[in-house]
C-alpha positions in Angstrom: 29.3 4.2 -24.1 26.9 7.5 -23.5 23.3 7.3 -21.4 20.2 8.3 -23.8 17.8 9.4 -21.6 13.8 9.7 -23.1 11.1 11.2 -21.7 7.7 9.5 -22.2 4.8 12.0 -22.0 2.1 8.5 -21.7 -1.5 8.0 -22.4 -3.3 5.3 -23.1 -3.7 5.2 -26.8 -0.6 6.9 -27.2 2.6 8.5 -26.3 4.7 11.5 -26.5 8.4 11.1 -27.2 11.5 13.4 -26.1 15.3 12.3 -26.5 18.8 13.4 -27.9 20.2 12.1 -31.0 24.3 11.8 -29.3 25.4 11.8 -33.5 23.5 14.9 -34.7 23.0 16.6 -31.3 19.3 16.6 -32.4 16.6 16.6 -30.5 13.9 15.0 -31.7 10.2 14.8 -30.6 8.0 12.4 -32.1 4.3 10.4 -31.5 3.8 6.6 -31.1 0.7 4.9 -31.7 -0.7 2.4 -28.6 -2.4 0.2 -31.3 0.7 -1.7 -33.1 2.5 -2.7 -29.8 5.0 -4.6 -32.0 6.1 -0.6 -33.8 6.4 0.4 -30.2 8.3 -1.9 -28.9 10.9 -2.4 -32.3 11.4 1.7 -31.7 13.0 1.1 -28.1 14.6 -2.0 -29.2 16.5 0.0 -32.5 18.8 2.2 -29.0 22.4 -0.1 -28.3 23.9 0.8 -24.4 22.2 1.9 -21.5 19.1 3.7 -22.3 16.6 5.7 -19.2 13.2 5.5 -20.1 11.2 8.6 -17.4 7.5 9.2 -17.0 4.8 9.7 -14.9 3.3 7.1 -13.1 -0.4 6.0 -13.7 -1.8 3.1 -13.7 -2.1 1.6 -17.1 1.2 2.0 -18.1 2.8 -1.8 -16.6 2.5 -3.3 -20.2 4.6 -0.6 -21.4 7.2 -0.2 -18.4 7.8 -4.5 -18.5 8.4 -4.0 -21.9 10.4 -2.1 -21.6 12.7 -4.1 -19.0 11.9 -7.7 -21.3 14.3 -5.1 -23.9 17.3 -4.2 -21.0 15.9 -0.7 -20.3 16.1 1.2 -17.0 12.0 2.5 -15.9 12.0 6.0 -14.2 8.8 6.6 -12.6 7.9 10.4 -11.5 6.5 12.4 -9.3 3.1 13.3 -11.4 2.3 16.8 -9.2 6.3 17.9 -9.0 7.0 16.9 -12.6 3.3 20.1 -13.4 5.2 21.6 -10.3 8.0 22.0 -11.9 7.2 23.3 -15.9 8.1 27.2 -16.3 5.6 27.3 -19.5 1.9 28.1 -18.7 0.7 26.1 -21.9 0.0 22.3 -21.3 0.3 19.4 -24.2 1.6 16.7 -25.1 5.7 18.0 -26.6 6.1 20.2 -23.4 5.3 17.4 -21.2 7.7 15.1 -23.0 10.4 18.0 -23.2 10.4 18.8 -19.1 10.2 15.1 -18.5 13.5 14.1 -20.3 15.2 17.7 -19.2 14.5 16.9 -14.9 16.3 13.9 -16.9 19.5 15.3 -17.6 19.7 17.9 -15.3 19.2 14.8 -12.1 16.6 17.0 -11.0 13.1 14.2 -12.2 11.4 13.7 -9.2 12.0 10.1 -8.8 9.3 7.4 -7.2 10.2 4.1 -6.3 9.6 1.0 -7.9 8.6 -2.5 -6.0 9.7 -5.1 -7.5 7.7 -7.8 -9.6 6.8 -10.3 -6.6 6.0 -7.0 -4.2 4.1 -6.0 -7.2 2.1 -9.0 -7.9 1.5 -9.3 -4.2 0.1 -6.4 -4.4 -2.3 -6.4 -6.6 -3.5 -10.0 -5.8 -4.4 -8.1 -2.4 -6.4 -5.7 -3.9 -7.9 -8.4 -6.0 -9.1 -9.6 -2.7 -10.3 -7.1 -1.2 -12.6 -5.8 -3.8 -14.5 -9.4 -3.7 -14.5 -8.6 0.3 -16.2 -5.7 -0.3 -18.4 -7.6 -3.2 -19.6 -9.8 -0.1 -19.9 -7.5 2.2 -22.6 -6.0 -0.4 -24.4 -9.0 -0.5 -23.9 -10.2 3.3 -26.0 -6.9 3.9 -28.4 -6.8 1.7 -29.2 -10.8 2.6 -29.3 -9.1 6.1 -32.1 -6.7 4.8 -34.9 -8.6 2.9 -34.0 -11.3 6.5 -35.2 -8.3 8.7 -38.6 -8.1 5.9 -39.6 -10.8 5.9 -39.8 -11.2 10.2 -36.4 -12.5 10.9 -33.4 -10.9 13.2 -30.9 -13.3 13.8 -27.9 -10.3 13.1 -24.2 -12.9 12.5 -26.2 -15.6 13.2 -28.2 -15.5 9.8 -25.0 -17.1 8.1 -24.4 -19.8 10.3 -25.5 -23.1 8.7 -28.8 -23.3 10.0 -29.4 -19.7 10.1 -29.4 -19.8 5.9 -31.4 -22.7 6.2 -34.5 -20.4 8.1 -33.5 -17.6 5.6 -34.0 -20.1 2.6 -36.8 -21.7 4.2 -39.1 -18.3 5.5 -42.0 -16.9 3.2 -41.9 -13.6 2.0 -43.1 -12.3 -1.3 -41.9 -13.3 -5.7 -39.4 -10.2 -5.8 -37.8 -10.8 -2.0 -37.7 -14.6 -2.7 -35.9 -13.8 -6.0 -33.3 -11.6 -4.7 -32.7 -14.0 -1.8 -31.6 -16.2 -4.5 -29.6 -14.3 -6.8 -27.6 -12.8 -3.7 -26.9 -17.0 -2.2 -26.3 -17.4 -6.2 -23.4 -14.8 -6.2 -22.5 -15.3 -2.8 -21.2 -18.7 -3.3 -18.4 -17.7 -6.0 -17.1 -15.6 -4.1 -16.6 -17.4 -0.8 -14.6 -19.7 -3.2 -12.8 -17.4 -5.0 -11.6 -15.1 -1.0 -10.1 -19.2 -0.4 -9.0 -19.9 -3.6 -7.1 -16.4 -2.5 -5.7 -17.0 0.4 -4.4 -20.2 -1.0 -2.2 -18.3 -3.0 -1.0 -15.9 -0.5 0.1 -18.6 1.6 2.3 -20.0 -0.9 3.5 -16.8 -1.6 5.0 -16.5 2.0 6.4 -19.7 2.2 9.4 -19.8 3.1 9.7 -16.3 4.1 11.5 -15.1 7.2 10.4 -12.0 7.7 6.7 -12.8 7.2 7.6 -16.0 9.6 9.3 -12.4 12.2 6.1 -10.7 11.4 3.4 -12.8 12.2 5.0 -13.0 15.8 3.5 -10.0 17.3 -0.3 -10.1 18.1 -2.2 -8.8 15.8 -0.2 -9.0 12.5 -1.7 -12.5 10.4 -0.9 -14.0 6.3 -2.3 -10.5 4.8 -1.5 -7.8 7.1 2.1 -8.8 7.4 2.0 -9.2 3.1 0.8 -6.1 2.3 3.2 -4.6 5.1 6.4 -6.0 3.5 6.3 -5.3 0.4 4.9 -1.8 0.7 8.1 -1.0 2.7 10.9 -3.0 0.7 13.2 -2.8 0.9 13.3 -1.2 4.1 16.8 0.3 4.1 15.2 3.1 2.3 13.8 4.8 5.3 15.6 6.5 7.3 13.3 6.9 10.0 10.5 5.8 11.8 8.8 9.9 10.9 10.0 8.8 6.9 7.2 5.3 7.2 4.9 7.2 8.8 4.4 9.8 6.4 4.6 7.4 3.6 2.0 5.0 4.2 -0.3 7.9 5.5 -0.6 8.4 9.4 0.9 11.6 10.2 -0.4 14.6 11.1 -1.6 16.9 9.0 -1.1 20.4 10.9 -2.0 24.0 9.8 -0.6 27.0 12.0 0.2 30.8 12.0 1.8 32.1 14.4 -0.7 31.0 18.2 -2.7 28.9 16.2 -2.7 25.7 14.9 -5.3 23.4 13.3 -5.4 19.3 13.6 -6.3 17.4 10.4 -6.1 14.8 10.7 -4.0 12.6 8.8 -2.6 13.0 5.5 -4.2 9.7 4.6 -0.6 9.5 1.6 0.4 6.5 0.6 -1.3 3.2 0.8 -5.2 2.7 1.7 -5.6 -1.0 1.7 -2.3 -0.7 4.4 -3.8 1.8 6.7 -7.3 -0.1 6.4 -5.1 -4.0 6.8 -3.3 -2.4 10.0 -6.5 -0.4 11.4 -8.1 -4.5 11.4 -4.8 -5.2 13.1 -5.2 -3.4 16.5 -8.2 -5.4 17.2 -6.6 -8.0 18.0 -3.4 -6.7 18.4 -4.7 -4.9 22.0 -5.9 -7.7 23.2 -2.9 -9.5 23.6 -0.1 -6.4 23.9 -0.3 -4.6 27.6 2.1 -1.8 26.5 0.1 -1.1 23.2 -3.0 -1.9 25.5 -2.8 0.8 27.9 -1.9 3.1 24.5 -5.0 2.7 22.6 -7.7 3.0 26.6 -5.5 6.2 27.4 -5.6 8.0 24.0 -9.8 6.0 23.7 -10.3 8.2 26.9 -8.6 11.7 25.6 -9.7 11.6 21.7 -12.5 9.1 21.6 -11.6 4.6 20.1 -12.3 6.2 16.4 -9.0 8.2 16.5 -7.0 6.4 19.5 -7.1 2.7 16.4 -5.7 5.3 14.1 -3.2 5.8 17.1 -2.2 2.4 17.5 -2.1 1.6 14.1 0.7 4.2 13.0 2.1 2.8 16.6 1.9 -1.1 15.5 3.4 -0.1 12.1 6.2 1.1 13.7 6.7 -1.8 15.1 7.4 -3.8 12.3 9.2 -1.6 11.1 11.8 -2.1 14.1 11.3 -5.2 13.5 11.9 -5.8 10.2 14.9 -2.9 9.9 16.2 -4.9 12.7 15.5 -8.5 12.0 14.1 -9.7 15.1 10.9 -10.6 15.8 8.3 -10.1 19.0 9.8 -11.7 22.4 13.3 -10.1 20.3 11.6 -6.3 20.4 9.6 -6.6 24.1 12.9 -8.1 25.4 15.0 -4.3 23.8 12.2 -2.6 24.7 11.8 -3.9 28.9 15.7 -3.2 28.8 14.9 0.2 27.7 12.7 1.4 29.5 14.7 -0.7 33.1 17.9 1.3 31.7 16.1 5.1 31.8 15.0 4.1 34.7 18.2 3.6 36.4 17.3 -0.2 37.3 19.4 -1.4 34.4 23.0 -0.7 33.0 24.2 2.5 33.1 24.3 2.7 29.3 21.9 1.9 26.8 23.5 -0.1 24.4 22.5 2.1 20.5 20.4 -0.5 19.5 17.8 -0.2 22.5 17.3 4.0 21.8 15.3 6.3 20.8 13.1 4.5 18.2 13.8 1.1 18.3 14.0 1.5 22.2 10.5 3.0 22.9 7.6 0.5 24.5 4.3 2.5 22.8 6.9 2.3 19.5 
């Protein structure tokens, strides 16, 4: 049975569809409104046999993707920038976009993006939700600190201890500051409770996961960081080497060169911002307990400053996590392999280093 390819130009309220009628050989272009989702479901349910639907990746299509998967259809998400770059016309409209997507699918030129599993998508959504709660709580704390300073109470981080909060509640201040103080405290209580509930959810989601357990053996990589690394990179087999992983996470350096002149623009910051944030936070603990990473951090900090050293160390930490996931090893085994490879290079170990110790997984600074 022939595969049916359907190109979809998807918008929040409607979609434009392009597909080929196998019976007549006619190229059909039509529109569907999202007001009646049952009508949308009925349209896609009419197709018999293997059906592949292609659309540009967007943030408001998860309901549509879920519906297609329930109907047994295969979903392809494409890079919107690449799709537009391959257009052969200057004018742009929904009908042409849908036809372009269909044409790329039929000719095997569709810029397909990786779609995480449902479990990975749910965990990453929860991680992003927790990051928003953290931002709200940080805003509340900063506002309370400002109120405390205006009232002559300078306690720094001790302000949020039990004694510090009690002192702030009883400190004399203007009626407006009192009103703001009470409301900021009232806002922080549910935020703290919700953050505790998210941690309970994450612990339940990671229970019995061997990959999470292995990642957490590395100093600095805790529950949240390990979950983000695993479900962002999974499956790690799709990455051919370390450079692909680094580029996927946005840690690859950008360089503009012409002749003998080169300008370094920092990292690309592509991919998951949350993954980069958690890795940089994990570096603070990792450099305290891992001597190789600590030496690397200090060496870069002396030449380029501490902010860039944190980013460089976070990149190393990501590479280590990738190797541990790829080879299914824990931190102790990673260190053993690194030491063995280092001794072999110095001529103090075996004359031949096992292949697994060479290059990517053998680098002590990886």
